[in-house]
C-alpha positions as CSV (number, residue, x, y, z in Angstrom):
1,M,0.0,0.0,0.0
2,K,1.3,3.5,-0.9
3,K,1.8,6.0,1.9
4,L,0.3,9.5,2.6
5,V,2.8,12.3,2.6
6,L,1.7,15.3,4.6
7,F,3.4,18.7,4.5
8,D,3.4,21.8,6.6
9,F,2.9,24.8,4.3
10,D,4.8,27.9,5.3
11,G,8.5,27.2,5.2
12,T,8.1,23.6,3.9
13,L,6.2,23.7,0.6
14,A,5.9,27.5,0.1
15,D,8.3,30.4,0.7
16,T,5.7,32.7,2.3
17,A,8.2,34.7,4.4
18,P,8.6,37.7,2.0
19,D,4.8,38.5,2.1
20,L,4.6,37.8,5.9
21,A,7.6,40.0,6.6
22,A,6.1,42.7,4.4
23,A,2.9,42.6,6.5
24,A,5.0,42.8,9.7
25,N,6.8,45.8,8.4
26,K,3.5,47.4,7.4
27,Q,2.6,47.4,11.1
28,R,5.9,49.2,11.8
29,E,5.1,51.7,9.1
30,R,1.7,52.4,10.6
31,R,3.5,53.4,13.8
32,G,6.1,55.6,12.1
33,L,8.9,53.0,12.5
34,A,11.5,52.1,9.9
35,P,11.2,48.7,8.3
36,L,13.3,45.8,9.7
37,P,15.6,43.9,7.3
38,Y,13.9,40.8,5.8
39,E,16.7,38.6,7.3
40,A,15.6,39.7,10.8
41,L,12.0,38.6,10.2
42,R,12.3,35.5,8.1
43,P,13.1,33.1,11.0
44,Y,9.7,34.0,12.6
45,A,7.6,33.3,9.5
46,S,6.4,29.8,10.6
47,A,5.2,31.3,13.9
48,G,2.6,33.5,12.0
49,A,1.2,36.7,13.5
50,R,2.3,35.9,17.0
51,G,6.0,35.4,16.0
52,L,6.2,38.2,13.5
53,L,4.5,40.8,15.8
54,K,6.9,39.8,18.6
55,A,9.9,40.2,16.3
56,G,8.6,43.3,14.5
57,L,7.1,45.3,17.4
58,G,7.9,43.4,20.6
59,L,4.2,42.7,21.1
60,S,3.0,39.6,22.9
61,P,-0.6,38.3,23.2
62,E,-1.0,39.6,26.7
63,D,-0.2,43.2,25.6
64,E,-3.2,45.5,25.3
65,A,-2.4,46.5,21.7
66,Y,-1.8,43.0,20.5
67,E,-5.2,41.9,19.3
68,A,-5.9,45.0,17.2
69,C,-2.5,44.8,15.7
70,R,-2.9,41.1,15.0
71,R,-6.2,41.8,13.1
72,Q,-4.6,44.6,11.1
73,F,-1.6,42.4,10.3
74,L,-3.9,39.6,9.0
75,Q,-5.9,42.1,6.9
76,D,-2.7,43.5,5.4
77,Y,-1.3,40.1,4.8
78,E,-4.5,38.8,3.1
79,T,-4.4,41.8,0.8
80,D,-0.9,41.1,-0.5
81,M,-0.2,37.4,0.4
82,T,0.3,36.3,-3.2
83,R,2.7,39.1,-4.3
84,L,6.0,37.4,-3.5
85,T,5.0,33.9,-2.3
86,S,6.3,30.9,-4.4
87,L,7.1,27.3,-4.0
88,F,10.6,26.5,-2.8
89,P,12.9,25.3,-5.6
90,G,12.5,21.6,-6.0
91,V,9.1,21.3,-4.5
92,R,7.2,21.2,-7.8
93,E,9.5,18.3,-9.0
94,L,9.0,16.5,-5.7
95,L,5.2,16.7,-6.0
96,D,5.4,15.5,-9.6
97,T,7.5,12.5,-8.4
98,L,5.0,11.7,-5.7
99,R,2.2,11.7,-8.3
100,E,4.2,9.5,-10.7
101,Q,5.0,7.1,-7.9
102,G,1.3,6.8,-6.8
103,Y,1.6,8.6,-3.5
104,A,-1.2,10.8,-2.1
105,W,-0.1,14.0,-0.4
106,G,-1.8,16.8,1.6
107,I,-1.2,19.9,3.6
108,V,-1.6,20.5,7.3
109,T,-0.9,24.0,8.4
110,N,-1.6,26.3,11.3
111,K,-2.6,29.0,8.8
112,A,-6.4,29.6,9.0
113,E,-8.3,28.1,6.2
114,Y,-9.4,31.4,4.7
115,L,-5.7,32.2,4.1
116,A,-4.4,28.7,3.3
117,V,-7.0,27.5,0.8
118,P,-6.6,30.5,-1.6
119,L,-2.8,30.3,-1.4
120,V,-2.9,26.6,-2.2
121,S,-5.0,27.4,-5.2
122,H,-2.8,30.4,-6.2
123,L,0.2,28.1,-6.3
124,G,-1.6,25.6,-8.5
125,L,-1.7,22.8,-5.9
126,D,-5.4,22.4,-5.3
127,S,-6.0,19.9,-8.1
128,E,-3.5,17.4,-6.7
129,C,-3.6,18.0,-3.0
130,A,-5.7,15.3,-1.3
131,I,-6.6,17.6,1.7
132,T,-5.8,21.0,3.1
133,V,-6.1,21.2,6.9
134,G,-5.9,24.7,8.4
135,G,-5.2,25.8,11.9
136,D,-9.0,26.2,12.5
137,T,-10.2,23.0,10.7
138,T,-10.1,21.0,14.0
139,P,-10.6,22.2,17.6
140,H,-6.9,22.1,18.1
141,S,-3.9,23.3,16.1
142,K,-0.3,22.0,16.0
143,P,1.5,20.9,18.1
144,H,-1.7,18.9,19.0
145,P,-1.9,15.9,16.7
146,A,-5.6,16.4,15.9
147,P,-5.1,18.2,12.5
148,L,-2.7,15.4,11.3
149,L,-5.1,12.7,12.5
150,H,-8.0,14.5,10.8
151,A,-6.0,14.6,7.5
152,A,-5.1,10.9,7.7
153,S,-8.6,9.8,8.5
154,H,-10.2,12.0,5.8
155,V,-7.9,10.6,3.1
156,G,-8.2,7.1,4.3
157,Y,-4.8,6.2,5.8
158,A,-3.7,4.9,9.2
159,P,-1.3,7.2,11.0
160,R,1.5,4.6,10.7
161,D,1.2,5.0,6.9
162,C,1.7,8.7,7.0
163,I,4.8,10.9,7.1
164,Y,4.8,14.6,8.1
165,I,7.3,17.1,6.9
166,G,7.7,20.5,8.5
167,D,10.1,23.2,9.5
168,D,9.0,24.0,13.0
169,Q,9.5,22.0,16.2
170,R,5.7,21.9,16.8
171,D,5.4,20.0,13.4
172,I,7.7,17.3,14.7
173,V,5.9,17.2,18.1
174,A,2.5,16.9,16.4
175,G,3.8,14.2,13.9
176,K,5.3,12.1,16.6
177,A,2.2,12.4,18.8
178,A,0.1,11.3,15.9
179,G,2.2,8.2,15.4
180,M,3.6,9.3,12.0
181,G,7.0,9.5,10.5
182,T,8.6,12.9,10.8
183,V,11.0,14.9,8.7
184,I,12.5,18.4,9.4
185,A,12.5,20.7,6.4
186,A,15.8,22.4,7.4
187,Y,15.7,24.8,4.5
188,G,12.6,26.5,6.0
189,Y,12.3,29.0,8.8
190,C,13.9,26.9,11.5
191,G,16.6,29.4,12.3
192,Q,20.3,28.8,11.7
193,D,21.2,28.2,15.4
194,T,18.4,25.7,16.2
195,A,19.6,22.3,17.5
196,L,17.4,20.4,14.9
197,H,18.7,17.0,16.0
198,A,17.2,17.5,19.4
199,W,13.7,17.6,18.0
200,G,13.8,13.8,17.5
201,A,12.6,13.7,13.9
202,D,13.2,10.6,11.8
203,A,15.2,12.6,9.3
204,I,16.4,16.0,8.3
205,A,16.3,17.4,4.8
206,A,18.6,20.3,4.0
207,T,16.8,21.0,0.7
208,P,13.5,19.9,-1.0
209,H,15.6,17.8,-3.4
210,E,16.6,15.6,-0.4
211,L,13.0,14.8,0.5
212,W,12.2,12.1,-2.1
213,P,15.1,9.8,-1.0
214,V,14.0,10.3,2.6
215,I,10.3,9.4,1.7
216,E,11.4,6.4,-0.3
217,C,13.6,5.1,2.6
218,W,10.8,5.6,5.1
219,A,8.2,3.9,2.9
220,A,10.5,0.9,2.3
221,Q,10.8,0.4,6.1
222,G,7.0,0.2,6.5
């Protein structure tokens, strides 16, 4: 039986950081502050509004100004979220290989569905993607395993026949809790100084081109 390959979205399939960083800098602009360099914001892209507003403005959810700023950030991001976002080099080839080899694949992201689904369509992935699970699809988001278990069940696979690939530690925590194979997409937004081996994933891929051999090896063991 073929396996189900599940991907995180931001920092794993798609390089969304340029548009996310632009939205964060937009909040600085609204406050009369100079923009931060892209390199300073990129490592926080997988953490969404929470991470980017902390990096960009020093705001935390407990701060009084946080919720209004978060809503404005999301509004600004939705307006321009397709301007610079693209698939990482090698991802399109990987997805073509999965199709040719008979593997189903899907997306499990903490991005809300109203943002994730249009982006998946914009990138031309909707016709092949077996399922897109957003951060609000189930009552829990990652690192809870519920979104991954929902994806597996919906597509018709047991968790042991699934592998989850992501660039954030919560992706690996969720994948392991769901009983799936796990792979770190180290080319994503992990941060250069992160001790990736300490996350306990089954494998680490330095580029998208390394993912197919990892998937093949994992599938052969099952």
